[in-house]
N, C-alpha and C positions, 0 to 999 in steps of 0.2 A: 265170554264174548267181549272183544275189544270195543272201545267207544265208537271207532269208525265203522266196524262191522255192524254194531247195534243200530247205528243210524241208517245204514243201508237196508238192514232187515225191516226197520220200521217204515222206511219209504217204500219198500217192496210191498208191504201189507197195504199201505195207503193207496198205491197205484195198481194193486192187483197183479203183481208179478206172477207169471206162470201161464196165463192164458194168452191166446193170440190177441193182437190189437183189434179193437172192435170197429175201427174206422175204415170205411170203404173209400176208394179214390173219388175225389170230387174236385170241381173247379170253383175257386173263390176269387173275388175281386180284391185288389190290393188294399182298399180301405177296410174291408172286413178283416183281412189278415192283420193289419196293424191294430185294430181294435181287440182282436183275440189275444195279441201279445201283451197289450197294455193292461195287465192284470197283476195285482200285488202278489198273488201266489206264484205266478209265472216268473215275476221279477225276483222273488225270493229264491226260487230254484236256480235261476240264472246266476245269482250272486254266490250260491253254494258251489256251483260248478267252477266259477271263476276263482273262488278261494282254494279249491282243490288243485286247480292248475297252477296257481301262484305258489302253492306249497310243493309242487312237483310230485303230487300224489297220484301217479298215473293209474295204479291198480284201482284205487277208490273212485277216481273220476270215471274210468271205464265202466265200473260196476254201476255207478249212478246212472250212466247213460243207458245201460241195458235195462235197468229198472224203468226208466222213462219210456224206453222203446216199447215195453210191454204193458204200460199202464193204461187204465181205462177212464180215469177221472179227468185227464187233461183233454182239451179240444185237440183235434188233429193238427191245426195250425200251430198251436203252442207246443205240442209234442215235437213236431218236425223242426220248429225253430230252435228249441232247446237242444235237440240232437245236433243240429248243424253248428250251433254256437259251441257246444261242448266238444265236439269233434275237432273243430278248428283249434280250440285251446289245447287239446290233447296232442295235436300235431307238433306243438312247439316244445314239448317236454320229452325227456327220455322215456322209452317204453319199458315195461316189465313183461315177463312172459305171460302173466295173467291178463294184462291190458291188451297185449297183442292178440291173444285168443279171443277176447271179448270183441274187439274191433273187427276181427276176421268174421265173426258171426254177423255183426251189423252190416258188413260189406255186402251181404246178399239182400239187404232190405230194398224194397221197391218204393218209389215215390207214391204218396197218397194225396198230396195237395198240389193242385195245378192252378195256373192262372193264365189269362190271355194278356200278353204284354201290350200288344197293339191291335186293337179290334178293327182299326181302319184298313189294315193290310193283311190280316190273316185271322181266321177263326181257330187256328190250331193252338191248343193249350200246351204249355210247357210247365215243367215242375217248378213250383214256387220254392221248394227246398227238396234236396235229394240226399238224404242221409246216407244211403248206400254208396253213392258216388263219393261223398265226402269221406266216408270210412275207408274207401279204397285209396283216396288221396292220402289219408293219414298213414296207411300201411306203406305206400310208396315213399312218403316223406321220411318215415323211420328207416326204411332200407337205404335211402340216399344218405341220410345222416350217418348211419352206421358205416357205410362204405367210405364216406368222406373222412370220418375219424380214424378208421383203420388205415386208410391210405396215408393220412397225415403222419401216423406213427411209423409206417413203412418208410416214408420219405426221410423222416428225421433219423431213422436208423441206417439209411443208405442202402437198403435192399431194393431189388427191382421186382419184388413179388407183385406189386400193384400192376405193373405192365403185363405180366402173364395173366393176372386175374381179369384185366380189362379185355385182353385178346380172347380169353376163354369164353366170354359172354357175347362175342361178336355175332353169333348166329341167332340171337334172341330177336324176335320180331317186335316192332314197335319201340316205344320209349322204354329204356331200361334204367330204373332208378339207381342201380348199383354202378353202372357205367357213368351215369351223371354225377354220382357222388365222388367217384375216383377223379373225374375231370375237374370237379370243384376243388379238390385238394391240390391238383397240379396247378390250377390257376392261382391259388392262394399261397402256395408254398414259398418260403424264402428262396430267393434266386439262387443262392449258393447250394441248395439241395438238388437242383435240376441237372447239372452236368453229370452226376452219377447215374442218371436215368437215360442219358442220351444214347449210349451204345446199344442198350437193350431195345430202345424204341426204334432206332434206325435199322437194326437187324430184323426186327419183327415186321416193319413196313416193307423192307426189301424182299422178304420171303412171303409176303401176302397176308401177314397177320392183321387182324382188325383192330389196329390201334391208331387209326387215322386222327381221331379227335385229339388225343393227348399228344400225338406227334405235332399237330399244328400248334397246340398250346405251347409246347416246348420250343418249337421253331420261332414263334413270335417272341417269347420271353427271352430267349437266348440270342435273338437276332442271328439265327443260324441258316446261312444260305444253302448249305448242303442238305439240311433237313427239309427246308422248303422244297428243294428240287425233288427229294424223295416223295414228298406229299403230292407234288404236281404229277409225278410219274406213276404213282401207285395207289393213291388214296381214292376212295369212292368219289364220284362226281360232286356231290354236295360239299364235301370237305375240301376237295381240290378247288372248287369255285370260291369257297370262303377264303382259301389261301391266296387266290388271285387278288381278292379285295384287300387283304391285309398286308401283303408282302411289302408294298411301298411305304407303309407306316412303320414297318419293323426294321427294314434294311436301308442302307444308304442307296442313293439313286443308281449308282453303277451296279451294285450287287443285285438290286431289285430288277434292273433291266435284264441282266444275264439270266436270272431265275425265270423271269417272265418269257424271255425268248425261248427258253427250254419248254415252258408250259405251252407256248404257241404251237408246238409240234403234236400235241395231243388233241385229237379232233373234238372231244367233248368239251374242252375248256379253251380251245384255241381262240375263238372270237372274243371271249372275255379277256384273255391275256393280251391280245392285240389292242383292245380298247384301253386297257390299263397302261400299256406301253405308251399310248397316245398322251396320257396325262404326264408321263415322264418326259415326253418329247418337247414339252414347252421349254425345258431348260437343259435337256440332255441331247447332245448332238448325235451320240450313238443310237439312241432311241429313235431320233428323227430319221437317220439313214435307214434304220431297219424298216420303218414304215414306208419310205419311198421304195425300197427294194422289194417290199412285200405287196405293193399295190397290184402288180401284175400277176401275182400268184393266184391260181384258180381257187384255192381253198380259203385263204385268209385275206385275199385281195379286197373284197367288199368291206371287211372290218377295218383294214388299213386305210381304205379310202375314207370311211367315216371318221376315223381317228385323225387323219390329216385335216379334214374339213373342220373338225372341232377346234383346231388350233387357231383359226381365224388370223393366220399370219400371211402378210402380203407376199412373202417369199415363196410360199407353198405353190400357188398357181403357176408361177414362172417355172419352177422345177418340174411340175407336172406337165406343163405345156412342152417343155424341152423333151421330156421322156416320151410324150405322146407323138411328137414329130419323128422320133427315132424308132418307135415301136413297130414291129412287123406282124406278130400273130394277132389275129382279130380279137381273141379273148383279152389280150393285154391292152389293146386299144380301148376296148369296151370298159375295162376296169379303170383306166386312166380318165376316160370321159366321165365315168360315174363319179370319180373323186372330184373332178372339176364341177360337176353339177351339184354335188353335195356342198361344196364350198360356197357357191352362189354369190360370191363377191364380184364386183365389177372387173377385177383382175382375172378371175376365173372365167367370166363371160367373154372377156377379150381373148383368152386362150382358145375357148371353144369357137369363137368367130374366126380366129386364125386357122384352126383345124378345118373348119367348114370350107374355107377357100382353097384348101390344098387338094381336095378330092381324094385324100388318102383313105384307106380302109374300104370296107364294103359299101355298096350302094345303100344297103339297109341302114348301116350305121350313120352314113352321111344324112340320110333322110330323117333319122331320129334326132340327130344333133340339130338340124335345121328346124325341126318342129319344136324342140326345146327352146330354141332361140326366137321362136315366133315368126319365122320366115314363111 
């Protein structure tokens, strides 16, 4: 028997490994929990766990944790605290097959120690420690790390297998640590490795492959307008919205505007795209013309009106007033009036005053404008 295994066996005897934990679930107050942990024997065990982690001894550390989990001599608070501490330490080192199997068993453990964090607002107890949840975190962290390292090797070799692997896991519900690890590697990869991935990513996005996240990462890092456009057109809504927020930081103003103008045609992200164009319109004449031309559009008009109002530019009310005087459809007039209302500057009020004197538009619209003006 090796020295490490002998120590584990001795600890197993001391903590009565083999029988079920004798602790029933209960609620403790934080002060009592701190007192239970501040014990020389508990501190000594914690130091042993830390030493095993520092030595990257995953198998032994996992075995110690399983011994602690089944022991009967520790208090429930000390037991759960040590498990939580040891599991977090284990998450930071490379796993072994034996360690993974042990932690998979601990992942089914239920909380036994609860506390009430805020008695003034709720009598509901929450777990003070949840070793099972922490064990599941460890397993996910290992999966993410393995995916990250595997993808790092693939990128260095110039293969596109990581793109296929990412797409193949697109149907998994909830957070997927493997997809997260692949994305980590793409974010951290040397820039020179990414062009080799671009064609495979673009092709996958165009045919509906679930590679949205890495497509956005590569579009941002390569400042790739065409890839941004593919993301706007095909990516799931959350990723497409994230692209709307990032495109102006990644591309020059002209390229960002062209990509966002395309994004404004997709209903799910149109409003966000128009508001982002509004930020460009402060210094970009093409973006400003786009907003003026869009104010009367029934789909994106309200967003264009808000974007123009946010410019706080004295030239905007004059142009809106000119267009309001020429507008014929009622819906167009209403949207132009909305833009002036949102501007709320003296110049905008003057344009609304001018419109109210013309008797243009419907009687209802004239009534609403006069009410807004306080007449």
